N, C-alpha and C positions, 0 to 999 in steps of 0.2 A: 537527642534526635540523631539517628544513625545517618551516615553518609549515603547519598543516593548512588554515587559512583565508587568503584573500588579504588584502593589506594594507588594502584599502578597508574591510574589516569593522571595523577599529579605530575608524572614524568612524560606525559604525552607531548607537550610542547617541545621538550628536549629531543624526544624520539623523532618527531616530525622534522625538527631542524637538522638533526644529524642525517636522517634519511634523505632529506632534500639536498643536503650538501654532497652526500655520496652519489645520489642519482645525477646531480648536476655535474660532478666530476667525471662520471662515466660518460655522460653525453658529450662533454667537452673533449674527453679523450677519444671517444669514438669518431666524432666529427674531425678532430685533428688528424687521426690516423687514416680514416677512410675517405675523407672528402678533400684532402689537400692534393695539390698536383703530384706530389711524390707517390701517392697511392692511386689516384685516378689517372695519373700519368700523362694527361694531355699537356704537351709542351715540355715534359720532363726531359732534360738534356744533361745528364751527369758528366763530370770530367772522368775520363778513362785513364788507366795507368799508361796506355800508349795511344797516341793520337792516330787512330786508324780511320782512314777516309774511305767510306763506301763509294763516294762519288768517283774517286780515282780507281779503285779496284773493280767495282761493279759497273760503274758508268763508263769511264774512259777506256778501261782495259777489257770490259765485257766478261769478267770472270763470273761464271755461273754460281748462283747462290749455294748450290749443293757441293761446290768444291770445299767450302769452309764449313757450311752447315750440312754435313753429309748425311745426317740422320733425319732430316726434316721430312722426307717422304717415306720414312720407314718406322719412325718412332712417334710416341705421343708428344715428345718435346723436341725442340730444336736445339741441338747441341752447340755449345760455344767452342770454336776451334782451339786446338792445343797449339803450343809454341812449335811443335813439330810440323804442323801444317804450314805455319808461317815460314819456317826455315826451308821448306821445299823450294821456295823462291828466293828467300833472303840470304841464303848462303852465297848467292851470286849477285843479286840485285840489292844495292845499298847495304852490302855486307858489313861495312864498318860505320854505318851511320849512327851517331850517338843517340838519335831518337829511338832506335831499335834495341838499345842496350838492355832494357827489361826483357825483351823477347829472347835475346841471346842468353841472358842469365837464366831465364825460365827453362830454356831448352837444355842448357848445360847441367843445371841442378835438378832437372826433372821435377820442377815445382810449378804448379799452376799459377798463372797470372790472376790477380784479383780483379777481373773484369766486373764492372757494375751492371747488373741486369737492368734493362730498360723496360722491356715489355713483360708485364707480369699480370696474371689474373689472380683474384683473391684465392685464398686457400680452399674455400668452399666451392670453387668452380673447377669442373673437369673439362679440359680441352685437349683434343687429340690433333696434333699437327698433320700427321700422315693421312688421316681420314679426310681432312679438308683439302690439302694440296692434291691428293689423288682423286678428288672429285671436282677439279677445275677451279678451285679458289686460289687466286694468285696471292703472292706475298704482299703485293700492293694493296689488296683489299683490307688487310689488317694493319700493315706496317707503313703504308704510304710509299712514295717513290724513294726508297732508300738509296737507289742508284744515283739520285741527285742530291744526296745529303753528305756534306763533308763531315759533319758531326751528326750522328743518328739521334733523332729525338722521337718521343712518343707522339705520333700525330693523330691517332684515332682514339676514340674514347674507350673502346672495348667494353662498353657498358652492357647491361642486360638488354636494353632496348636496341643497341647496335647489333648484337648477335641475333635477336629475335627478328629484326627487320630482314636480315639476310636469310634466316631460316624460313621465314614466311614467303619470301620472294627470291628463291634461289636462281630462278631464270634471269634475274636482273644482275646477278653477281658472278655467275660462272663464265668461264671462257674455255676455248679448246684446250685439251690436255697438254698439247705440245707448246702452248703459249703461257703456261702457268708461271714459268720462270723467266719469261721475257718481260721484264719490267717496263719496257717501252711500248708494249702492245696496246693498240687502241682498236675498238670494234670498227670494222669497215663501214662505209657510209650506208650500205644496204642492210646492215645488221639490225634485226628486229628482235628484241628480247622475247616478244610473244611468239615468235617463230623459231629463230635460231636458238635463243636462250632455252626455251621449253624443249626444243629438240635435243639439246645437250643434256638437260635434266633427265629426259627419258632414256637417252642413249647410255648415260652413266648410272642410270637407275638410282638417282638421288632421291632419298626419302628423308628430308630434313625434319627432325623431331622438334616438337615444341613443349613436350611434357617436362615437368620440373626435374624428374629423375634422369633426364638425358644429360644434363649439365651439373646437377647437384647430387653427388653420390656420397 
């Protein structure tokens, strides 16, 4: 009597076992990479090569974000300042402070400091900083009140739902253009998003897109 099933089916249990193990490993790797705080970033607060305090520089001293991140309103990405930017002040201020030794060395050797990136979107997401800040979206909206952070941490989810909520309701998230970099700005008591917010949306001709291709290119 001939076999009903072909011979290769004898290996089917092994194939299913190996396939299941590979699929399981992929799922575990994917979850580990994409769903841990280091990737979703909420609460992510890495140790930096130099203990830079935004609370001191931005909060107490009132230094404008654009002094260090000078391309944030011109480029798709927000640049990390070079040691040269730091040394514009620190050749005079705390010039010999040992805490700034890595900055001085970086400046003298023209070698970038290995800053740890905190805010990061997935590789499959396109985000343009200049477009957003030039349309009344403040740093606070995505980064939180960094001017109150001694150590900067990732405070917003930056998830797809987070972005879509803003794109669907831009009138609730925009502010006057001259207040974008004022991290302490709060809407006045008479501010009505349905009136002032939508007025700004019309004034700045904001047409926030919701199609997949807007962010996934």
